[in-house]
N, C-alpha and C positions, 0 to 999 in steps of 0.2 A: 039681735040679742045683745043685751047690755052686759058689761063685765060684772057689774054689781049683782045683776040678776043671776048671772052664771055662778059666781062665787057664793051668792046668797043661797042658791039652790044646792051648791056643792057641799055646804055645811049642814045640809038637812040630814038627819040620822038615816034615812033611807038610802041616800046616795053614799054615805060613809060605809054602810054595809055592802053596797055594790062594789065600792072601791076595795074594801078589805077582801071580799070574795074574789075579785079579779086578781088582786095581788097574790092571794093564796093559790089561785089557779095557776098563775105564772110560775110561782115558786114550786108547785107540785109538778108542773110540766118539766121545769129545769131539773128538779130532783129525780124525776123518773128517767129523763134522758141521761143524767149522770149515772144513775144506777144501771141502766141498760148498757152504757159504755163500759162501766166497771165489770159487769157480767161478761160482756164480750171479751174484754182483756183477760179476765180470769179463765174463760173457756179457751182462748188462744194459748195462754200460759200452761193450762192443764194439758192441752194437746202437745205442746212442746215437751213438757215433762214426760208424757207417755211415750213420745217418739224417742227421747233420750233413754228412757227406761228400756224400751224395746231394743235399742242398740246395745245397751249395757247387758241386757239379758243374754244376748248371743255371746258376748265376751265372757260373761259369768259361766255360761254352759260350757264354753270352750275351756276355761280355766278349771272347771270342775272335772271335765273329762281328762284333762292333762294330769290333774292331781290324782285321780283314780288310776290312771295308767301308771304313773310313777309309783303309787302305792302297790299296785300289782307287781310291777317289776322288782320293787324292793322286797316284797314277800317272796318272789321267786328266787331272788339273790340270797335271801336268808335261808331258804330251803336248800338251795344249792350249797351254800356254805356249811350248813348243818350236815348235809350228805357227805361233802368232802372231808369235813372234820371227822365224821364217823369212819369213813374209809381210811383216812390217815391213821386214826387210832387203831383200827383193825390191823392195818399193815404194820404199824409200830409193834403191836402185841405179837403178831406173827413173826416179825423180825426178832424180837426179844426171845421168843420161844426157839426159833431156829438157831439163833446165836448161842443160846444156852446149850442146845443139843450139839451144836458144832464144837463148842468148848468142851463139853463132856466127852465127845469122841476123841478130841485131841488129847485130853487128860488121860483117858484110858489107853490111847496109843502110846503116850509117853510112859505110862506105868508098865505097859507090856514090853516096851523097847528097853533092853538093858543098856543100850548106848545113849539113851536120852540124857540130856544135861541134867545134873542134879538140881540146879536152881529152878528148873522148870517143874520138877516134881514137888518142890516145896512151895512155889509161888502159884496160888490158884489163879492169879490174873495173867500168868504167863501165856495162857492160851490166846489172850487178846493180842499178843505180839505178832508181828508179821511172820509169815511162814518161811521167810528167806533163811532164817537160822536153821529151821528144820530141813529145808531143802539142801542147805550147805552140809548139814550133818549127814544126810543121806548120800550126798555126793562123796563125802569122805569115806563112808562105810562101804 
């Protein structure tokens, strides 16, 4: 085969179509291989993301459980604080009432006692004073 014959036939429109089709076939094969490689990389990346998400899911569940536990403890602490506050308020009110009754008894005792100091009879807050003065007065009498 002669080179002129070969190139002469190579420029024939039929051969040009064959060359174009062969080039398109090679390009298609290369593109398909590249697309397959890309799909494989995407699948591998997706698997990595899923594995990481699964690891994070466990941590997220643990953090959620911890947050719920702390919320429950906080609610219990608030309830306990409310209970203690109510108890303290009740004891304060009981103390105020008992203190008032105590002061009234002392005032009446001072009114009945002719030897009670005069300033105690005039001063309504004198009952709040220590009873040592009263004890001293009784010791003298």
